[in-house]
C-alpha positions in Angstrom: -23.7 28.6 -21.3 -25.0 25.1 -21.2 -24.6 22.7 -18.1 -21.7 20.6 -18.2 -22.3 16.8 -18.5 -22.2 15.0 -15.0 -19.2 12.8 -14.6 -19.3 9.2 -13.7 -17.8 9.9 -10.3 -20.6 12.5 -9.6 -23.1 9.9 -10.5 -21.8 7.2 -8.3 -21.5 9.7 -5.4 -25.2 10.7 -5.9 -26.4 7.3 -6.4 -24.7 6.2 -3.1 -26.1 9.1 -1.3 -29.8 8.1 -2.4 -29.1 4.5 -1.0 -28.9 2.6 -4.2 -25.2 2.6 -4.3 -22.9 1.1 -6.8 -25.4 -1.7 -7.2 -27.5 0.7 -9.4 -25.0 0.6 -12.0 -24.6 -3.3 -12.2 -26.4 -5.2 -14.9 -29.8 -6.3 -13.9 -28.7 -10.0 -14.1 -25.7 -9.4 -11.6 -28.1 -7.4 -9.3 -30.6 -10.3 -9.2 -27.9 -12.8 -8.6 -26.5 -10.7 -5.7 -30.0 -10.4 -4.2 -30.5 -14.1 -4.6 -27.3 -14.8 -2.8 -28.0 -12.3 0.0 -31.5 -14.2 0.5 -29.8 -17.5 0.6 -27.2 -16.3 3.0 -30.0 -14.8 5.2 -31.9 -18.2 5.1 -28.6 -20.1 6.0 -27.9 -17.8 8.9 -31.5 -18.3 10.2 -31.2 -22.2 9.9 -28.0 -22.1 11.8 -29.5 -20.0 14.5 -32.4 -22.4 14.8 -30.1 -25.4 14.9 -28.0 -23.9 17.7 -31.1 -23.3 19.6 -32.4 -26.9 19.1 -29.0 -28.2 20.4 -29.3 -26.0 23.4 -32.8 -27.3 24.0 -31.9 -30.9 23.6 -29.0 -30.6 25.8 -31.1 -29.0 28.4 -33.8 -31.6 28.1 -31.2 -34.4 28.4 -29.7 -32.7 31.5 -33.1 -32.2 33.1 -34.3 -35.8 32.3 -30.9 -37.4 33.4 -31.1 -35.7 36.9 -34.9 -36.6 37.1 -34.1 -40.3 36.3 -30.8 -40.7 38.3 -32.4 -40.0 41.6 -35.2 -42.8 41.4 -32.7 -45.3 40.1 -30.1 -44.6 42.5 -33.1 -45.0 45.1 -34.1 -48.5 43.5 -30.3 -49.9 43.5 -29.9 -48.7 47.3 -33.2 -50.7 48.3 -32.4 -53.7 46.2 -29.1 -53.7 48.2 -30.8 -53.3 51.4 -33.4 -56.0 50.7 -30.9 -58.5 49.5 -29.3 -58.4 52.9 -32.7 -59.5 54.3 -33.6 -62.4 52.4 -32.2 -66.0 52.7 -31.4 -66.9 49.2 -30.5 -70.4 50.1 -34.0 -71.3 50.9 -35.4 -69.0 48.1 -33.0 -69.5 45.1 -35.6 -67.8 42.8 -35.4 -64.6 44.6 -31.7 -64.6 44.2 -32.1 -64.6 40.4 -34.7 -62.0 40.6 -32.6 -59.6 42.9 -29.7 -60.1 40.4 -31.9 -59.0 37.4 -33.3 -56.1 39.3 -29.7 -55.0 40.3 -28.2 -55.4 36.7 -31.0 -53.7 34.9 -31.2 -50.7 37.4 -27.3 -50.4 37.0 -27.6 -50.5 33.2 -30.2 -47.8 33.3 -28.2 -45.4 35.4 -25.2 -46.0 33.5 -27.3 -45.1 30.3 -28.6 -42.0 31.7 -25.0 -40.8 32.9 -23.6 -41.7 29.3 -26.4 -39.6 27.6 -25.5 -36.7 29.8 -21.9 -37.0 29.1 -22.5 -37.2 25.5 -24.7 -34.1 25.3 -22.0 -32.1 26.8 -19.7 -32.5 23.7 -22.2 -30.3 21.9 -21.5 -27.4 24.1 -19.7 -24.6 22.2 -16.1 -23.7 23.2 -15.7 -26.6 25.4 -12.0 -26.5 25.0 -11.9 -23.0 26.7 -12.4 -24.6 29.9 -9.1 -26.6 29.6 -6.7 -26.5 32.4 -3.8 -28.3 33.9 -4.9 -32.0 34.8 -3.0 -34.3 37.0 -3.4 -37.7 35.2 -2.0 -39.5 38.1 -4.5 -38.2 40.5 -7.3 -38.8 37.9 -6.4 -42.4 37.7 -6.1 -42.8 41.5 -9.5 -41.3 42.1 -10.9 -43.6 39.3 -9.5 -46.7 40.9 -11.1 -45.5 44.3 -14.5 -44.9 42.8 -14.5 -48.4 41.3 -13.1 -50.0 44.4 -16.4 -51.9 45.3 -16.5 -53.6 41.7 -12.8 -54.4 42.2 -13.3 -56.1 45.5 -16.5 -57.8 44.4 -14.4 -59.7 41.6 -11.4 -59.9 43.8 -9.4 -58.3 41.0 -5.8 -57.2 41.4 -5.1 -53.7 40.1 -1.3 -52.9 39.5 -0.7 -49.2 38.8 2.8 -48.5 37.3 4.4 -45.0 37.0 7.6 -43.2 37.6 7.4 -41.5 41.0 10.1 -39.0 39.9 7.9 -37.8 36.9 4.9 -35.7 36.6 1.9 -36.6 34.4 0.2 -33.1 33.8 -2.0 -32.6 30.5 -4.1 -29.8 29.4 -7.9 -30.7 29.4 -11.2 -30.9 30.8 -10.8 -32.7 34.3 -14.4 -34.0 34.3 -14.2 -35.4 31.0 -10.9 -36.9 31.3 -11.8 -38.6 34.6 -15.0 -40.0 32.8 -12.7 -41.5 30.1 -10.3 -43.0 32.6 -13.3 -44.4 34.6 -14.9 -45.9 31.5 -11.7 -47.7 30.6 -11.1 -49.2 34.0 -14.6 -50.1 34.4 -14.6 -51.9 31.0 -11.5 -53.8 32.2 -13.2 -54.9 35.3 -16.4 -55.9 33.4 -14.8 -58.0 30.9 -12.4 -59.8 33.3 -13.2 -62.8 35.3 -12.7 -63.1 39.1 -9.3 -62.9 40.5 -7.6 -61.5 37.4 -5.1 -58.8 37.1 -5.4 -55.3 35.6 -2.3 -53.4 34.8 -2.8 -49.6 34.6 0.5 -47.6 33.2 1.4 -44.0 33.1 4.6 -43.2 31.1 6.0 -40.3 29.3 7.2 -40.7 25.9 9.3 -38.3 23.9 8.0 -37.1 20.5 10.1 -35.8 17.4 8.6 -32.2 17.8 10.0 -31.9 21.3 6.5 -32.1 23.0 6.2 -35.2 25.2 3.4 -37.4 25.5 1.7 -38.8 28.5 0.5 -42.5 27.8 -2.4 -43.9 29.9 -2.9 -47.6 29.3 -5.2 -50.2 30.8 -4.4 -53.8 30.0 -6.8 -56.6 31.3 -6.9 -60.3 31.1 -10.5 -60.5 29.9 -12.5 -62.0 27.0 -10.7 -59.9 24.2 -12.4 -58.4 21.1 -12.7 -60.0 17.8 -10.2 -58.6 15.5 -12.8 -57.6 12.7 -14.7 -55.6 15.4 -11.9 -53.6 17.0 -12.4 -50.8 14.5 -16.1 -50.5 15.2 -15.8 -50.8 19.0 -16.1 -47.2 19.8 -19.3 -46.6 17.6 -22.3 -45.4 19.5 -24.3 -48.5 20.9 -22.1 -50.9 19.3 -21.1 -53.9 21.6 -18.7 -56.7 20.5 -20.4 -60.0 19.5 -18.7 -62.0 22.3 -19.9 -59.5 24.9 -23.4 -60.0 23.7 -23.1 -63.7 23.6 -21.6 -63.9 27.0 -24.4 -61.8 28.3 -22.0 -59.2 29.7 -24.3 -56.1 30.5 -23.6 -52.6 29.0 -25.0 -49.8 26.8 -22.5 -49.5 24.1 -21.8 -46.0 24.9 -18.8 -46.1 27.3 -16.1 -46.4 24.5 -18.0 -43.8 22.4 -17.5 -41.4 25.3 -13.8 -42.1 25.6 -13.3 -41.7 21.8 -15.1 -38.3 21.9 -12.8 -37.2 24.9 -9.8 -38.3 23.2 -10.6 -36.4 20.0 -11.5 -33.3 21.9 -8.1 -33.2 23.7 -6.1 -33.9 20.6 -5.0 -37.2 21.9 -4.9 -40.8 20.2 -6.6 -44.0 21.2 -4.9 -47.3 20.4 -6.6 -50.7 20.9 -4.8 -54.1 21.0 -6.6 -57.2 21.9 -6.5 -61.0 21.6 -9.4 -63.2 22.0 -9.4 -65.0 25.3 -6.2 -63.3 26.4 -7.3 -59.8 27.0 -7.3 -56.1 25.7 -5.1 -53.1 26.1 -6.5 -49.5 25.7 -3.8 -46.8 25.3 -4.5 -43.0 25.2 -1.7 -40.8 24.2 -2.3 -37.3 25.5 0.0 -34.3 24.6 1.8 -33.4 27.6 1.1 -29.9 29.1 4.0 -27.4 27.8 5.8 -25.1 30.2 5.4 -21.2 29.5 8.9 -21.2 27.9 8.1 -24.4 25.8 4.8 -22.8 24.6 6.6 -19.6 23.7 9.1 -21.6 21.6 6.5 -23.7 19.9 4.5 -20.7 18.9 7.5 -18.6 17.7 10.0 -21.1 16.3 8.7 -21.4 12.6 8.0 -17.7 12.4 11.5 -16.9 13.5 12.9 -19.5 11.1 10.9 -18.0 8.2 12.2 -14.6 9.4 15.8 -15.8 9.2 15.4 -17.3 5.7 14.4 -14.0 4.4 16.9 -12.0 6.7 20.1 -13.7 5.5 19.4 -13.3 1.9 21.4 -10.2 1.5 24.6 -9.6 -0.5 26.4 -6.8 1.6 29.0 -8.8 3.6 28.9 -6.6 6.7 25.1 -6.9 6.8 25.1 -10.6 6.0 27.7 -11.2 8.9 25.4 -9.3 11.3 22.3 -11.2 10.2 24.0 -14.5 10.3 25.3 -13.7 13.8 21.8 -12.5 15.0 19.8 -15.5 13.8 22.3 -18.0 14.5 22.1 -17.2 18.3 18.2 -16.9 18.2 17.6 -20.3 16.2 19.8 -22.1 18.7 17.5 -21.0 21.5 14.3 -21.9 19.4 15.4 -25.6 19.1 17.0 -25.1 15.8 20.7 -25.6 17.2 22.0 -27.2 14.0 21.0 -24.2 11.8 22.0 -21.9 14.6 25.6 -23.3 14.6 25.9 -23.3 10.9 24.9 -19.7 10.6 27.2 -18.8 13.3 30.2 -20.7 11.6 29.3 -19.1 8.4 29.3 -15.6 10.0 32.9 -16.2 11.4 34.3 -16.6 7.7 33.1 -13.2 6.7 35.3 -9.9 7.1 34.0 -6.7 8.8 35.7 -4.6 6.2 34.8 -6.2 2.8 31.5 -5.4 1.2 31.3 -8.0 -1.6 30.6 -11.4 -0.6 32.6 -14.1 -2.4 30.6 -16.6 -4.6 31.5 -19.7 -2.5 30.0 -18.0 0.7 26.8 -17.2 -1.1 26.6 -20.7 -2.4 26.9 -22.0 1.1 24.4 -19.6 2.4 22.0 -20.5 -0.6 22.3 -24.3 0.3 21.5 -23.5 3.9 18.4 -21.4 3.0 17.1 -24.4 1.0 17.5 -26.7 4.0 15.9 -24.2 6.2 12.9 -24.0 3.9 12.5 -27.8 4.0 12.2 -27.6 7.8 9.2 -25.2 7.8 5.7 -27.0 8.2 3.9 -27.7 4.9 0.4 -26.5 4.2 -2.1 -28.7 2.5 -1.5 -26.8 -0.7 2.2 -28.0 -0.6 3.5 -24.6 0.1 5.9 -23.7 3.0 4.0 -22.3 5.9 5.8 -19.0 6.5 4.4 -17.1 9.3 
């Protein structure tokens, strides 16, 4: 009796056991294409690993060099301050100019070092994992204290406005938020003449999605920004033309850092300015949500989608139960109007009858359409049903 022909299933199993797998049965052209794609993927993965290693090395280098430069620069600034108290500038006016140049350039260098160090931190992976509750009022008060000597030197009046009954808590990296606030206030001081006023405001604004916004704004009476340059003012190393012409010192990195901090915290930066009258910088931070508000935000649209599907039944007793169930739940999850309409519709239904009349079904279907419209929309244009 002759051997039976081997089945395709046995062939595949035997081929897999030898290590060739199903690829052995693919056409040669397809096998070559798969091998080429696998090689390309391997090369891409290797490049990504190399780039990640380079970024880490770059950040480590910047961190080390920043620390190495900061110490001698701080020492230089300190000695310049000490020497300036020992010199009689009235009898040596040239020395006055020399000391001012030394102090200004050393200050620019240390500011540049600190800015480069801050910028390198944005390349750190998973930066947002370090987020925690940050008191924006405390951050603001600390920033004013840090800049006190500059404020007193120019005899500038700082007015901090906020509602003492309110709290100004946001989610974020306290170090980065502090750096952004310091940069904005320092800018206002730098570009203001002596004896001018700077107003700093903290206010809470309601949003349509129920999450409030904490607005931090700094308004100065400085030189202002040319209208056609406002859109570029946060670019790296960019400085407004009037700042350059007025010989106002700076690195062009302060607002770049602010813009990066704003983007990292899902906030918004707004700039309003008039030449010769001053500038207002406003950062809108999403306020920290309470645990209950976080639960509601994460669950509300999923529940709405579930309710849409759940109430599309035609058995009257089941529909009544579903309308009652989801009506109460949606009210808690910030869909009070839909919740009340579902409950009202459930009250019109009988506990005995099984068939739902056409008028009730029509009202239910119209409500479903409106509920679907309340769901968030994906980029594809489809409702985001979770």
